[in-house]
C-alpha positions as CSV (number, residue, x, y, z in Angstrom):
1,M,-171.0,129.7,110.1
2,K,-169.3,132.1,112.5
3,I,-166.1,130.6,114.0
4,K,-164.3,132.2,116.9
5,T,-160.9,130.6,117.3
6,P,-159.0,131.1,120.6
7,V,-156.3,133.7,120.6
8,L,-153.2,131.7,120.0
9,I,-149.5,132.2,120.4
10,A,-148.4,130.6,117.1
11,T,-146.5,127.3,117.3
12,L,-144.0,126.1,114.8
13,F,-146.3,123.9,112.8
14,L,-148.6,126.9,112.1
15,M,-145.7,128.9,110.5
16,I,-144.0,126.5,108.2
17,C,-144.4,128.1,104.8
18,A,-142.8,125.9,102.2
19,C,-142.6,127.6,98.8
20,T,-141.1,127.1,95.4
21,A,-138.8,129.8,94.1
22,N,-141.4,131.0,91.6
23,P,-143.8,133.0,93.4
24,K,-149.7,134.5,94.5
25,D,-175.3,129.0,109.1
26,S,-176.2,131.6,111.6
27,K,-175.6,135.1,110.5
28,P,-172.9,137.1,112.3
29,A,-174.3,139.4,115.0
30,Q,-175.6,142.7,113.5
31,V,-174.1,145.9,114.8
32,V,-175.3,149.4,114.7
33,A,-172.8,151.3,112.6
34,V,-172.6,154.7,110.9
35,N,-171.7,154.4,107.3
36,T,-168.3,156.1,107.3
37,G,-167.0,158.3,104.5
38,L,-164.0,157.8,102.3
39,E,-162.1,160.5,104.2
40,D,-161.6,157.9,107.1
41,F,-159.4,155.8,104.8
42,G,-156.5,158.0,103.8
43,I,-154.3,155.0,103.8
44,L,-155.7,153.8,100.4
45,P,-154.4,154.8,97.0
46,T,-156.2,157.8,95.5
47,P,-158.5,156.3,93.0
48,S,-158.3,157.7,89.5
49,T,-161.4,159.7,88.4
50,N,-160.5,159.6,84.7
51,T,-163.6,158.0,83.2
52,T,-162.2,157.6,79.7
53,T,-161.9,154.0,78.6
54,S,-158.3,153.0,77.7
55,V,-157.3,153.1,74.1
56,S,-157.3,149.3,73.6
57,A,-160.9,149.0,74.9
58,L,-160.6,145.3,75.7
59,L,-163.2,145.4,78.4
60,R,-166.1,147.4,79.6
61,F,-168.9,147.8,82.2
62,V,-172.3,146.6,81.0
63,E,-175.7,148.0,82.1
64,I,-174.1,150.7,84.3
65,D,-172.9,154.1,83.1
66,N,-170.8,156.8,84.6
67,G,-172.9,158.4,87.4
68,G,-175.2,155.5,87.7
69,T,-176.6,154.0,90.9
70,L,-176.2,150.5,92.3
71,I,-178.6,149.2,94.9
72,A,-177.0,147.0,97.5
73,N,-178.3,144.1,99.5
74,T,-177.0,142.3,102.6
75,D,-175.0,139.2,102.0
76,S,-176.6,136.3,103.9
77,S,-173.3,134.7,104.8
78,T,-171.2,137.6,106.0
79,G,-173.9,140.2,107.0
80,L,-172.0,142.7,104.9
81,P,-173.3,144.9,102.1
82,S,-173.0,143.5,98.6
83,V,-173.5,144.6,95.0
84,S,-172.7,143.2,91.6
85,V,-171.7,144.8,88.3
86,K,-171.8,143.2,84.8
87,V,-168.7,143.3,82.8
88,E,-167.3,141.8,79.6
89,S,-163.8,141.3,78.2
90,N,-162.5,140.8,74.7
91,D,-159.3,139.2,76.0
92,S,-159.3,135.4,76.5
93,R,-156.0,135.3,78.5
94,L,-155.9,137.7,81.3
95,P,-157.8,138.0,84.6
96,V,-160.2,140.8,85.1
97,G,-160.1,142.8,88.3
98,L,-162.4,145.4,89.9
99,E,-161.2,148.2,92.1
100,A,-163.6,150.2,94.3
101,D,-162.0,153.4,95.7
102,G,-158.5,152.0,95.4
103,L,-159.0,148.4,96.7
104,L,-159.1,145.4,94.5
105,V,-162.4,144.0,95.6
106,A,-163.2,141.3,93.0
107,I,-161.4,139.3,90.4
108,D,-162.2,136.7,87.7
109,T,-159.2,134.7,86.7
110,N,-160.7,133.6,83.3
111,N,-160.0,129.9,83.8
112,R,-162.5,129.1,81.1
113,G,-159.9,129.8,78.4
114,K,-162.3,131.6,76.1
115,L,-163.7,135.0,75.5
116,Y,-165.9,136.3,78.3
117,D,-169.6,136.4,78.0
118,Q,-171.1,139.0,80.2
119,I,-170.2,138.1,83.8
120,K,-171.0,139.4,87.2
121,L,-168.4,140.6,89.6
122,K,-169.8,140.6,93.2
123,W,-168.2,143.1,95.6
124,T,-168.6,144.7,99.0
125,P,-169.2,148.5,99.2
126,W,-166.7,148.6,102.0
127,H,-167.4,152.1,103.3
128,G,-171.2,152.0,103.0
129,N,-173.6,154.0,100.9
130,G,-172.2,156.8,98.7
131,R,-169.8,157.5,95.8
132,Y,-167.3,154.9,94.6
133,V,-164.8,155.1,91.8
134,L,-164.9,151.8,90.0
135,N,-161.8,150.7,88.0
136,L,-162.3,147.7,85.7
137,Q,-158.9,146.3,84.7
138,L,-157.1,143.6,82.8
139,L,-154.4,142.2,85.1
140,D,-151.2,141.1,83.3
141,G,-149.0,139.7,86.1
142,Q,-146.4,138.2,83.8
143,N,-145.6,141.6,82.3
144,R,-146.5,143.6,85.5
145,N,-148.9,146.0,83.7
146,I,-152.5,146.8,83.2
147,P,-153.1,146.8,79.4
148,S,-156.7,148.0,79.5
149,S,-159.1,149.6,82.0
150,Q,-162.3,151.5,82.3
151,V,-163.1,153.9,85.1
152,I,-166.6,155.0,86.1
153,I,-168.1,156.8,89.1
154,V,-171.2,155.2,90.7
155,N,-173.4,155.8,93.7
156,V,-174.2,152.9,96.0
157,A,-177.6,153.1,97.8
158,G,-179.9,150.9,99.8
159,I,-177.6,149.9,102.7
160,S,-179.5,150.2,106.0
161,E,-177.9,151.8,109.1
162,N,-177.7,148.5,111.0
163,V,-175.4,146.9,108.3
164,P,-171.8,147.3,109.2
165,T,-169.1,148.7,107.0
166,M,-165.8,146.9,106.8
167,K,-164.2,149.3,109.2
168,S,-166.9,149.0,111.8
169,R,-167.0,145.2,111.5
170,F,-163.2,145.0,112.1
171,I,-163.4,147.4,115.0
172,E,-166.0,145.1,116.6
173,L,-163.9,142.0,115.9
174,Y,-160.8,143.4,117.5
175,K,-162.8,144.1,120.6
176,D,-164.4,140.7,120.5
177,H,-161.4,138.6,119.8
178,F,-158.5,140.6,121.3
179,G,-160.1,143.0,123.8
180,L,-158.6,146.0,121.9
181,N,-160.2,149.3,121.0
182,L,-158.7,150.1,117.5
183,T,-160.4,153.0,115.9
184,A,-158.6,152.8,112.6
185,P,-158.0,149.1,111.7
186,V,-156.3,148.4,108.4
187,F,-157.8,145.9,106.1
188,A,-157.8,144.7,102.5
189,R,-159.3,142.2,100.2
190,Y,-157.7,138.9,99.2
191,N,-159.1,137.7,95.9
192,A,-158.0,134.1,95.5
193,S,-156.6,133.1,92.1
194,D,-156.9,129.4,93.1
195,Q,-159.3,128.2,95.8
196,T,-156.8,126.2,97.7
197,V,-157.4,125.1,101.3
198,D,-155.5,127.9,103.0
199,E,-156.0,130.7,100.4
200,K,-159.7,131.3,100.1
201,S,-161.0,134.7,99.2
202,R,-161.5,136.9,102.3
203,W,-161.2,140.3,103.9
204,V,-158.1,140.4,106.1
205,S,-156.9,142.8,108.8
206,T,-153.5,142.8,110.6
207,S,-152.0,144.8,113.4
208,Y,-148.5,144.8,114.9
209,I,-149.0,145.8,118.6
210,K,-146.2,145.5,121.1
211,D,-144.9,141.9,120.9
212,Q,-147.8,140.5,118.9
213,L,-149.0,140.3,115.4
214,L,-152.8,140.0,115.3
215,E,-154.7,138.7,112.3
216,L,-158.4,138.6,111.5
217,N,-160.1,137.1,108.5
218,I,-163.7,137.4,107.3
219,F,-164.2,134.7,104.7
220,D,-166.8,134.8,102.0
221,N,-168.8,132.0,103.6
222,G,-169.1,134.1,106.8
223,A,-166.4,132.2,108.8
224,I,-164.2,134.4,111.0
225,T,-160.7,133.4,112.2
226,S,-158.4,135.2,114.6
227,T,-154.8,134.5,115.5
228,A,-152.1,136.1,117.7
229,Y,-148.5,135.5,116.9
230,S,-145.4,136.4,118.9
231,V,-143.2,139.2,117.5
232,N,-139.6,139.8,118.6
233,S,-140.3,137.7,121.6
234,N,-139.0,134.6,123.3
235,K,-142.5,133.3,123.7
236,G,-142.9,130.4,121.3
237,A,-141.8,130.3,117.6
238,G,-142.7,133.8,116.3
239,F,-141.9,136.4,113.7
240,C,-139.7,139.4,113.2
241,R,-141.1,142.9,113.5
242,P,-141.0,144.5,110.0
243,S,-139.0,147.5,111.1
244,G,-135.5,148.3,112.3
245,S,-132.4,146.2,111.8
246,I,-132.3,142.4,111.4
247,R,-129.0,140.6,111.9
248,M,-128.8,137.6,109.5
249,L,-126.3,134.8,109.3
250,A,-126.3,132.9,106.1
251,V,-124.5,129.6,106.1
252,I,-123.6,128.1,102.7
253,V,-123.6,124.3,102.9
254,D,-121.9,122.5,100.0
255,Y,-123.0,118.9,99.4
256,G,-120.3,118.7,96.7
257,N,-122.6,117.5,93.9
258,T,-123.5,120.7,92.0
259,G,-120.1,121.8,90.7
260,L,-120.8,125.3,92.0
261,N,-118.4,127.5,94.0
262,P,-119.8,128.4,97.4
263,T,-118.4,131.9,97.1
264,E,-120.8,132.4,94.1
265,A,-123.7,131.8,96.5
266,E,-122.3,134.4,98.9
267,A,-122.0,137.0,96.1
268,A,-125.6,136.2,94.9
269,L,-127.0,136.7,98.4
270,Q,-125.3,140.1,98.6
271,I,-126.7,141.1,95.2
272,G,-130.2,140.0,96.2
273,L,-130.1,141.8,99.5
274,E,-128.9,145.1,97.8
275,K,-131.9,144.9,95.4
276,T,-134.4,144.3,98.2
277,Q,-132.9,147.0,100.4
278,K,-133.1,149.5,97.6
279,Q,-136.9,148.8,97.5
280,W,-137.1,149.5,101.2
281,I,-135.0,152.6,100.9
282,D,-137.1,153.9,98.0
283,Y,-140.4,153.3,99.8
284,S,-139.1,154.9,103.0
285,R,-138.2,158.0,101.1
286,Q,-141.6,158.1,99.5
287,I,-143.3,158.2,102.8
288,G,-140.9,160.8,104.2
289,L,-138.6,158.7,106.4
290,S,-135.0,159.7,106.7
291,E,-133.8,156.1,107.4
292,P,-134.9,152.9,105.8
293,I,-137.9,151.4,107.6
294,L,-136.2,148.0,107.5
295,K,-132.5,146.9,107.1
296,V,-130.8,143.6,107.0
297,I,-127.2,143.3,108.2
298,L,-125.9,140.1,106.5
299,K,-122.9,137.9,107.3
300,T,-122.2,134.9,105.2
301,I,-120.0,131.9,105.9
302,V,-119.1,128.7,104.0
303,Y,-119.6,125.5,106.0
304,R,-118.6,123.1,103.2
305,A,-120.0,119.6,103.6
306,P,-123.0,118.9,106.0
307,P,-122.2,116.8,109.1
308,Q,-125.3,114.8,108.4
309,A,-127.3,114.7,105.1
310,G,-131.0,115.5,105.4
311,R,-131.0,118.0,108.2
312,Y,-129.9,121.6,108.7
313,V,-126.6,122.5,110.4
314,T,-127.1,123.2,114.1
315,A,-126.0,126.3,116.0
316,E,-123.5,124.2,117.9
317,E,-122.0,122.9,114.7
318,I,-121.6,126.4,113.4
319,R,-119.9,127.5,116.6
320,T,-117.5,124.5,116.4
321,A,-116.6,125.0,112.8
322,N,-116.5,128.8,112.5
323,G,-116.5,130.2,116.0
324,L,-119.8,132.1,115.4
325,N,-122.6,132.1,117.9
326,A,-126.0,131.9,116.2
327,A,-127.5,133.7,119.2
328,D,-125.8,136.8,118.1
329,F,-128.1,136.9,115.0
330,D,-131.8,137.3,114.6
331,L,-132.2,135.0,111.6
332,L,-130.2,131.9,110.6
333,V,-130.4,131.1,106.9
334,E,-129.0,128.0,105.3
335,I,-128.3,127.8,101.6
336,D,-127.7,124.2,100.5
337,L,-125.8,123.5,97.3
338,D,-127.4,120.1,96.6
339,K,-128.7,118.8,93.3
340,D,-130.8,116.3,95.2
341,N,-132.5,118.8,97.5
342,T,-132.0,116.4,100.3
343,T,-133.2,118.6,103.2
344,T,-135.6,121.4,102.2
345,S,-137.5,119.0,99.9
346,Q,-139.0,117.6,103.2
347,Y,-141.1,120.8,103.3
348,G,-142.4,120.4,99.8
349,G,-140.3,122.9,97.8
350,V,-136.9,124.5,97.4
351,G,-137.4,127.4,99.8
352,V,-138.9,127.4,103.3
353,S,-139.5,129.8,106.2
354,L,-139.6,128.1,109.6
355,G,-140.4,131.0,111.8
356,D,-138.9,131.4,115.3
357,G,-136.9,134.5,114.3
358,C,-135.9,137.7,116.0
359,R,-136.0,136.4,119.5
360,P,-134.2,138.6,122.1
361,L,-132.2,135.5,123.0
362,G,-131.1,135.2,119.4
363,S,-131.5,132.5,116.8
364,R,-131.4,128.9,118.0
365,R,-131.9,127.0,114.7
366,T,-132.4,127.5,111.0
367,N,-135.2,130.1,110.2
368,I,-134.9,130.3,106.4
369,A,-133.5,127.8,103.9
370,F,-133.1,127.5,100.2
371,N,-131.8,124.7,98.0
372,V,-129.6,125.5,95.0
373,R,-129.4,122.8,92.3
374,D,-127.7,124.6,89.4
375,Q,-126.3,127.9,88.2
376,N,-129.7,129.2,87.2
377,S,-131.3,128.7,90.5
378,L,-128.2,130.2,92.2
379,E,-128.4,133.4,90.2
380,S,-132.1,133.8,89.5
381,A,-134.2,131.9,92.0
382,M,-132.3,131.9,95.2
383,P,-131.8,135.7,95.9
384,G,-135.5,136.5,95.2
385,S,-136.8,133.5,97.2
386,V,-134.7,134.4,100.3
387,F,-135.2,138.1,100.4
388,E,-138.5,138.7,98.6
389,H,-140.4,135.7,99.8
390,E,-139.0,133.7,102.7
391,L,-137.7,136.7,104.6
392,I,-141.1,138.4,104.1
393,H,-142.7,135.3,105.7
394,S,-140.3,135.7,108.6
395,L,-141.9,139.2,109.1
396,G,-145.4,137.7,109.4
397,W,-146.6,137.8,105.7
398,M,-149.0,135.0,104.7
399,H,-149.8,134.1,101.1
400,W,-153.3,135.6,101.4
401,W,-152.1,139.1,102.5
402,P,-152.6,141.5,99.5
403,N,-149.4,143.0,98.1
404,Q,-148.5,146.7,98.6
405,S,-151.6,148.8,99.0
406,G,-154.0,146.1,97.8
407,D,-155.0,147.7,94.4
408,G,-154.8,146.2,90.9
409,Q,-151.3,147.3,90.2
410,S,-150.1,145.8,93.5
411,W,-151.7,142.5,92.4
412,V,-149.7,142.4,89.2
413,D,-146.6,143.6,90.9
414,A,-146.6,140.6,93.2
415,S,-144.8,138.6,90.5
416,G,-141.7,140.7,91.2
417,G,-141.6,140.2,94.9
418,W,-143.8,141.1,97.9
419,E,-143.9,144.4,99.8
420,P,-147.2,144.2,101.8
421,Y,-146.7,147.6,103.3
422,L,-150.4,148.2,104.0
423,L,-150.6,145.1,106.2
424,F,-147.0,145.5,107.6
425,G,-148.1,148.8,109.1
426,W,-145.9,150.8,106.8
427,T,-148.6,153.4,106.3
428,D,-150.3,156.0,108.5
429,V,-153.7,154.6,109.0
430,D,-155.0,156.7,111.9
431,G,-153.8,160.0,110.5
432,D,-151.5,161.1,113.3
433,G,-148.5,161.5,111.0
434,V,-146.7,158.3,112.1
435,I,-146.8,155.1,110.2
436,E,-148.4,152.4,112.4
437,I,-145.3,150.1,112.8
438,L,-143.5,153.1,114.5
439,D,-146.6,154.5,116.3
440,P,-146.8,154.1,120.1
441,T,-150.6,154.0,119.7
442,P,-151.0,152.2,116.3
443,Y,-154.2,151.9,114.4
444,G,-155.9,154.6,116.6
445,L,-155.5,152.4,119.7
446,I,-157.3,153.7,122.7
447,Q,-155.6,152.4,125.8
């Protein structure tokens, strides 16, 4: 069923992202589309063309050899092209992923707990007919590596001219839902590990344009959703733009029941920020930027005991106790030292992102919170949760956005924190030499 949701300015209840500290019937209208070539997608990782099976040879393609041809059909739910490949694995523990020209397009999480029989991986030939480099991989997220893979080159045929590619479909959807003419939309595949309510497998596209974050989803059942969120705006409870400088005030609230020294929390926050900023610096250098694409300017204060258990400290209480104005900061973070997790537990976890950040008028309430129960959570869990999870939520990231460039290695790297730079606009999608988040005409926008 095709669902067209209204273009919404996100409200607070849409953006509450409570997380633990251990972070992953009618057909759509047909469009006439030219099957575009791979050269239109320079944003993607260059797929390996080494067709030698890895030494461990734990998995392989079945019934298709290097240079073979796959005949596509049209998926009755989405109206998009579809093909399947048979694979088998000799590893009973690890998920199997399939890349097609650098995008992770299918995954089997091996929840059966036994050796694979031959299974089919269904995937979308996302740029139409033609040559694809298929990379079959074991995905070891715990150790952040790919212990075995096989690469073959295939030819996809049989897609008729009236069947859209992923690019042309998203171009149509941006016009239909947002009235925008984007000639180079960015998109990637989210392959759900667990089919939860809000994290179903889909194709997802995002764009940061002026003071909005736009998101489109094409689900495997054919449903389509569209949402517009405020970015760096006083309109509603929105997100921070993932570029430039973000001023963060972190308030350490000591409930007095953990035996921890609040100054240790201040130090742990600084260490966590330095680690995350190094990742931003390294990535910025890789893409040729002289300055980090993103920077957080952190100030920490100790509040001591909360004025009222069960709620976050208010901006006025901070002003009264420390003389600081929360409105001088983009994000207000509260770190509770509380073995009972009195406040953040109300959101179903120990870390939470509540949106409403980076307003021109400044922060007006808590945007990010984390509860520290003991020394281990102080040193290990808290810094990563704040800077590699909840802060990323404050920039717009949703759990179903693929990590990094959306390939297999990006999937396994997600266990070490999120850097969804493809969907953050941290790549040059339209080929004009400027990454989209800094581009005055992003995603090939025709005004």
